[in-house]
C-alpha positions in Angstrom: 128.3 78.3 -5.8 128.9 81.8 -3.8 125.3 83.1 -5.2 123.6 79.7 -4.3 125.1 80.4 -0.7 124.1 83.9 -0.5 120.5 83.2 -1.7 119.9 80.2 0.7 120.7 83.0 4.0 117.5 83.4 5.9 118.1 87.1 5.4 119.1 89.8 2.9 122.6 90.4 1.9 123.3 93.8 0.0 125.5 96.4 -1.0 124.3 99.9 -1.5 125.5 103.4 -2.3 126.0 105.5 1.0 123.8 108.1 -0.2 120.3 109.6 1.1 118.2 106.3 -0.2 120.7 103.6 0.4 120.4 102.8 -3.2 121.1 99.0 -3.3 123.5 97.9 -6.0 123.0 94.4 -4.8 120.4 92.5 -3.1 120.2 89.0 -2.3 117.1 86.9 -2.9 116.3 87.1 1.1 115.0 90.3 0.2 111.5 88.6 -0.6 110.9 86.9 2.6 112.7 90.2 4.6 110.8 92.9 3.0 108.1 91.7 0.5 110.1 93.3 -2.4 112.2 91.3 -4.8 116.0 92.3 -5.5 114.7 93.7 -8.7 112.2 96.4 -6.9 115.2 97.3 -4.9 118.1 97.6 -6.9 118.4 101.1 -7.9 115.4 101.8 -6.1 113.4 100.8 -9.1 110.1 100.2 -6.9 110.8 101.7 -3.5 114.2 102.5 -1.9 115.6 100.9 1.5 115.2 104.2 3.1 111.4 103.8 2.6 111.4 100.4 4.0 113.0 101.2 7.6 110.4 102.6 9.8 109.9 106.3 9.8 110.9 106.8 13.4 114.3 104.6 13.1 115.1 106.6 10.1 117.5 108.8 11.6 118.8 106.2 14.3 119.9 104.2 11.4 121.8 106.9 9.5 123.2 108.0 12.8 124.8 104.8 13.8 126.0 104.0 10.2 127.7 107.5 9.7 129.4 106.5 13.4 130.8 103.5 11.9 131.6 105.3 8.6 133.4 108.0 10.7 135.7 105.6 12.6 135.9 103.0 9.8 134.6 100.3 11.5 131.6 97.8 11.6 128.2 98.4 12.8 125.6 96.3 14.1 121.9 97.8 14.7 118.8 96.8 15.2 115.7 98.5 14.0 111.8 98.5 12.4 111.2 98.0 8.7 107.6 97.9 7.2 107.4 94.7 5.2 105.7 94.7 2.0 102.7 93.7 3.4 101.9 96.4 5.8 103.6 94.3 8.8 106.3 95.9 11.0 109.4 93.6 11.7 112.3 94.1 13.7 115.6 93.4 12.1 119.4 93.2 12.9 121.8 95.0 10.4 125.3 94.2 10.4 127.5 95.9 7.7 130.8 97.6 7.2 131.7 100.8 4.9 133.8 100.2 1.9 136.4 102.9 0.9 138.1 103.9 -2.0 141.9 104.3 -2.4 141.9 108.1 -0.8 139.4 106.8 2.2 136.2 108.2 0.8 133.3 106.2 1.6 131.7 104.3 -1.3 129.3 101.8 -0.4 128.0 99.8 2.6 127.8 96.2 2.3 126.2 94.1 5.1 123.6 91.6 5.9 119.9 91.8 7.6 117.7 89.4 9.3 114.6 89.2 10.9 114.7 89.4 15.0 110.8 89.8 15.5 110.5 86.4 17.5 113.7 87.2 19.8 112.2 90.8 20.3 108.8 89.4 21.1 110.0 87.3 23.9 112.3 90.1 24.8 108.6 92.4 25.2 107.0 89.6 27.0 110.0 89.0 29.7 109.7 93.0 30.1 105.9 93.1 30.6 106.5 89.7 33.0 108.9 91.6 35.1 107.0 94.9 35.4 103.7 92.8 36.5 106.2 90.8 39.4 107.4 94.3 40.3 104.1 95.5 40.6 102.9 92.8 42.7 106.0 92.8 45.0 106.0 96.8 45.2 102.3 96.9 46.0 101.7 93.9 48.1 100.1 94.3 51.7 102.3 91.5 52.9 106.1 92.0 53.6 108.1 90.1 51.0 111.6 89.8 50.8 115.0 88.0 49.2 117.9 87.4 51.2 121.3 85.7 50.5 122.0 82.9 52.7 124.5 84.6 55.1 121.5 86.7 56.1 121.4 90.0 54.0 118.5 91.3 52.8 118.9 91.7 48.4 115.6 93.3 48.2 112.3 93.8 50.4 109.3 95.5 49.6 107.5 98.9 51.3 105.3 96.6 53.2 108.1 94.9 54.6 109.5 98.1 55.6 106.3 99.6 57.3 105.9 96.1 59.3 109.4 96.9 60.4 109.0 100.5 61.1 111.2 102.1 58.4 110.2 104.5 55.7 111.7 103.0 52.7 112.8 99.7 51.6 116.7 100.9 51.2 116.4 102.1 55.2 115.1 98.8 56.1 117.8 97.1 53.8 120.5 99.2 55.7 119.8 98.9 59.1 119.1 95.1 59.3 122.4 93.9 57.7 122.3 90.7 59.6 118.7 88.9 59.9 119.6 86.1 61.7 121.2 87.9 64.6 119.0 90.9 64.5 115.4 89.4 64.0 115.7 86.0 65.5 115.7 85.3 69.2 117.0 81.9 68.6 119.5 82.2 65.9 118.7 78.6 64.5 115.5 79.7 63.6 116.1 81.4 60.4 117.8 78.0 59.6 
């Protein structure tokens, strides 16, 4: 029943030796969808080591983060990219824990790795949308601002600062700290 539960998880459960290749001792069937490799291909590095599956520019980061967890004898959670057997690069989240012997020496790492590519794609899209918005905001020739209900500027673009004769948005925000009384002849006009 436990084997069935582990194999039904969407992701890969593993146990590996803490060595230079992350030599796998146990890998669940989730490895097939996650990496494109069967458990038999990954166990004892029969076809490929998990070290080689990790995207090359992420390997040092993964090693460093897991080494920190080993030194602190604590769990870890990291995000990095792997190279699927089909050539695609995917983002994964790995949660694990070092296993120690009676003398306090690390013997293995066990954990769970899952695909987080969809979430990373959404985050990337949001960052790009924010960058586009920020570019429009910063480069617009119209004065644009956001303010609180009580009349405080929260943000202002450079064009608005220029309209009011200030060198920067920050200078404008510092100087005009009560929009309702400083900019409007009729105090009810802003409302």
